[in-house]
N, C-alpha and C positions, 0 to 999 in steps of 0.2 A: 399524760399518756392514759389510754384505755387499755387495761390489762385483760386479755381474753384467755381464759384458762380452760383447757379441755379436761373433762373429768370422766369417771366411769371407765369401762372396758378394762378394768384391772390395773390401770396405771395410777400409782399413788401420787398425791400432790407432793411436789418437792418442798423443802423447807422455805425456799424463796416464795413459792406460790402460796403456801399457807400464811406466810407473813403478809403477802399482798392482800389476801382475803381479810385477815384480821385488822388491817389498817384502813381498809376501804370505807369511804363515807357513803358510797352507793354501790349496791350489789344487785346485779341483774341475772336472772336465770330461771329455769323451770323449778317447779315446787320441789322436785326430787333433788335437784342440784343444790338449792338453797339449804335444804335439810342436811344434806351430806356435808356442805361447807360449814354449817353450824356445828356439826358433830366433830369434824376433823380439825378445824382451825379456829372456830369461834368467830362471831361477828362483833364488830366494834359497837359499844353502847351508843345508841342514837343513830346508827347507820340506817340509811334508807334502803328499802328492799323493793324490787320490782319483779313480780312473777310474770315470766314471759307467756304471753298469749299472742294477740296480734302484734306484729313487729313495729308498726309505725308509732304507736303510743310509747313504746319502750325507747325508741330512738329519740323521740321528742323529749322524754324525761332526761336522757343522757345529755342531750344538747343544752337543756336548761341548766342542768347541774354543771356542765362544762363552762357555761357562760358566767357563772358566779365566781368572782375572784376569791381565791383561797378555798374553793369548795372541797378540795381533797380528791382522793383517788377513786376512780371508777373501775370496778371489776365486773366482767361479764363471764358467766359460767356456761359452758356448752358441753355437749356429749362428744367424746372422742376427739377427732381432729376438726376443729371449727372452721378450717379452711376447705374441707371436703363437703360440698353442698351445705355449708353451714353459715353462721352469722357473720363471718369475716367479710364476705362480699358486701353485705348491707352496711356494715360499719365502715369499711374502706370507702364505699361510695358516698357515705354521708359525711365522714370526718377526715378522710384521707388516710392512705396506708401508713404515712409517717406518724400518725397519731396512735398507732396500735402496737402493743407488745403482746404478740401471740405466742402462747405456750401450749402446743397440742399434746393430747394424749394419743395412745394408739388408736388408729381409725377402726371403727367397728367392722368394716369390711375386712381389714387385715386380720383382726382377731378371729372373726368367723371362719375365714379360710385356714388360719392356723389351727383352730380346734379340730378340723377334719384333715389336716396334714396335706393341704394342697397349696401350690403357689398361686398367686393371683395377678401376676403381671400380664396374663393373657385374658383376664376377665373384663367384661364390659360392666361398668358401674352405672346404674340408673336410679334416680330418686323418684319415688312415688309419693313423697311427703308433700301434701298440699298441691299435688299435680295430677293430671289425668293419668289414670292407671293404664290406659291403652298403650302408651308408649313403652312402659315397662313390659307389658305383655308381649308386644311385638318384638322387643329385643330378646326376650326369653324364647320366643318362637324361633328366632333366626340364629341364635348363637349358643354354642355348647356350654358356655360358662358365664353366667350373669349374676351380679349382686344387685339386689333391689333394696334400697332404703325405704322402709315402710312408713305408713302414716295412717291416721284414722280413715277407715273405708278403703284402704289400699294395703291390706295385709295378706298373710298366707291364704286365708279363706277365699278372698276375692281373686287372688292370683291363681290359686289352684283351680277355682271354678272356670276361669278363662282358658286354662291349659288342659283341663281334664279330657276333653273330647277331641283334641287335635290329632291324636294318633302319633304324636311326636314323642320320642323317648326322653322323658324329663323326670328328674328327682328334685324335690324341694328339701333344702336344709334350712330349718327354721331356728334362728338363734335368738333366744330370749334373755333379757337382763344380763348381757355380757359383762363380765367383770364382777358381778355380784356373787360373793362366795356362797351365799345361801340360796339365791334364786336363779342362777344361771342354768339354762337348759339349751342343748343343741340336739335337735331331732331330725332324722332323715325320714321322709315319707313321700308317698305318691301325691300328685296334684289332687286326685280325687279324695284321698284321705285328708289332705289339708283343707279342702273345701267343706268337708263335713264336720269340722270342729270349730268350737269357739276359742278364740285366742285372746287371753288377757294381756293388758299392758303390763310392763313396758316391753314392746317388741323392738328389736334393733334392726335386724337385717335378715333377708331371705335370700339364700343362694339357690339358683336354678341351674341344674347340671344335666348334661347328657353324660352319664357315667362312663360310657365307652370312650368319650373324647375329652373328658375333664382333665386328665393328666397328660399334657403334651410335653414330652421330654426334651424337645428341641430347644436350644437356648434362644432367647428373644433379644431383639434390638429395640423395638418399639413396644410400649405398654399399651394395653387395651386390645381393641379388635385387630389391629395390625394394618398394614398399608392397603389392603384390598387387592383385587386381581390386577395383574399386569396388563391384561387386555380384555376386551369384551366384544360383543357382536361376533361370537365364535362361529367358525365355519360349520356348515350343516353336517360335515363328516364327523364332528365331535359330539354328535347326539345320535342316539338310536331313534329311527323314525321309519314310517311306512310309506313307501312309494313316493318319496320326496314331499310328503305332507308335513312340511315344516316351514316356519317363517324364515325366509331367506335372510342371510346375515346383513345385507344392505338395508332391508326393511326393519330388521331387529335393531340395527344401530340407531335409526331415527326414532323408532318406538321407545327405546330406552332413554333417549335424550328427552323425549316429551313426557315420559312417565316420571323421570327423576327419582328412581328408587334410592333410598338412603336408610341408614340405621334408625330404627324407631317407626318406620313406615310399614304398612301392610298393603300388599299388591295382590289383586286377583288376576289370574290368567284364565280367562273364560273361553271354553272351546280349546283347551290347551294342546291337544294333539300330542306332540312329543314333550311338551312342557319347557321348550327352549327359553321362552320369555320368563317364565317363573324361575327357572334355574339361574338365568342371568341376573334377575333382580335379587335373588338370594345371594349370589356371588358378590353383589355390590352392597350387601348389608341389610337389605330389607327382609321382612317376613313375607312369605309368599304362599298363596293358596292356589292350586291348580284345579280347575273344574273340567272334568272330561266325561263324556257320556258313554264311551266304549270301554269295556273291561280291559282289552289289550292296550288301549291308550293309557289307562291308569297305570298299568304295569310298566309301560315305557317311561312315563313321567317319573315313577319311583326309581327306575333303573338309572335314568339320567341324573337325577338328584344325587343318588349314591355315587355315581361315577365322578361327579364334580365336587363331592364332599360338602354338600349343603343340605339343609332341611327344607323340604317343601311339603306342606300338607296337601294331600290329594283328596278330592271329593268326587265320588262316582255318581254322576247324575247329569241331567240335561237342564240347561238354563232356559228360561229364568226361574223355574221352580226350585232348582237346587241352591239358588242364592239366598233363599229366605232365612236359612238357619246360620248363615255366616256372619261374622262380625263386620262392621262397616270398614271398607277399605279407604286408603288415601288415594290410590290410583288403580285403574282397571285397564287391562288390555283385553280386547275382544278379537278373537281370530275366527277364521272360517266364514261361513255364510249361512244359507238356509232361509226359509220363508219367515222364521221368527226372529231374524236378526234385529229388526227395528225394535221389537218388544224386549229383546235381551238388552240392547243398548239403553232403552228407556229405564229398565230395572236397574242397570248398573249406574246410570246417571243419577237416579234418585238417592243412591247410597254413597256414591264416591264423594269424598271430602275435597278432592283437589282436581283430578284429571281423569278423563276417559279417552283411550286411544283405540281406534278400530282399524283393522286391516281387512280389506276385501278386494275381490277381483272383479266383481260384476258391476258394471257401470249403472245398471238399472237400479241398484240398491243404494247408490250414493245419496240421492235426495232424501230418502226415508231416514237413513242414518243421520245425516246432517240435521234433518228436521227434529229427530228425537233428541239430539244434543242441544239444539237451540231451544226447544220447548222446555227442557229441564233447566234453562237459565244459564247454560254454558256459553262462553265465547268460543266460537268454532273456527277451525281452519283446516287445511289439508293440502296434500300434494298427490300427484300421480307419479310414481317412481318407475322410471325405465333404467335398466342397467345392462351393460354388456360386459362380460367377463373375458379375460384373456384365455384363449384356448389354443393348444398346440395343433399344428398341421404337419403332415409329412414333409420332410425336407428342412427341418429345423426352422420353420416359420410359424407365425402366430396369427390367428384370426380373432375376431370378436364374436362371442356367442351370446346372443340376447337372452335374457331371462324374461319370464312373463311379467307384464306391467301390473303393478299393484297400487290401489288407492290406499293411502293412509290418512285417515281423518282423526282429528282430536278436538276435544272440548275442555276448556279450563274454567273452573268455577271462579267467578269474580271474587276478589278479596273483599271482605267486609270493610266498609268505610271506617276510617279512624275518626271518632267523634271529636277528638282534640284538634285534628287537622281541619275538619270542617268548621269547627268553631273559630279557629284562627283565620280561616279564609273569609269569614263574614264580618270580622271586626275591622 
């Protein structure tokens, strides 16, 4: 068996875990973990030690040790619960779950929330350790209670810098050296304040909170973000809008299907109008930015976001100029028209990581929009949507009332080729 022991976060090693450490012939862990194990349990004379850095060499060392007959016990030390974004996944993948004896300590996320007296069954937990920080930032934008597991280059300063200018109400709770009786610190501060400071190691977790919504008293059935909305492509009457200037629900349904908004994504709604697309993307878990050039339109977007209980960052300005200071999106919805539509689509396509969807009424602008998507390297497609809605007539009868036809064009960025699959195809 490979014994995996969670340490730190204030959970003392049990007598059985101390005995496992003392008897191990190979001990693997971070420098801090090895030092703590030496102090608490002592290490066997002649025991091999591996300081964790890159994971693959450590797994190879464990495999070679395992292969030797009578080699003795292997102990792997990790922070908190090693099954939460931890080493258990890699060990189980390499050696099989049946080879592991996992003994977790309290997860750092649980301890951090305990320190500030909040439940965390409604928190979204995201790891930025060795991963792209943008996913964590987008989750923090979209959700009122997020726990971010930090890493080098992905700590409170970087997270704060990304959130400081969004206009969204967020507080960061920075938890340092959890469980250390001498070094533990838990600090509440604004994203801007977090961005202005240097943060020494060891950092454990950063909580990102909308303080007004962080304590939800209703009991929960599902942990995490929850099940999501019961329906989408909401009717136009569910949004404040001006003179029917809103993306109709039939068009919005297909646009959402092509945008594919999900937790961790960032979606732009350009020429937002009422912000119905941005609000729907936020209801589905994505972070959303609505760009609108009219002041009253910006007010409507904010009112609609508030009415539907979601966060949407609003940007008052005209595209494409207003887009230059925004973070890169995963998907973009472009509504409206105007002479600059092709230029707006081009600017969006240069930045979008996955998809651009464009809604337009004028046939004359379809070739230019499609050309802009194609020139940006996207695979394009589109439809002309005609719909007729049931409408009552006197005498308890029903007619069909036609809505204006709308073109919906979209472009998808081709996936990068897998070098391994290409290599296999040529052999």
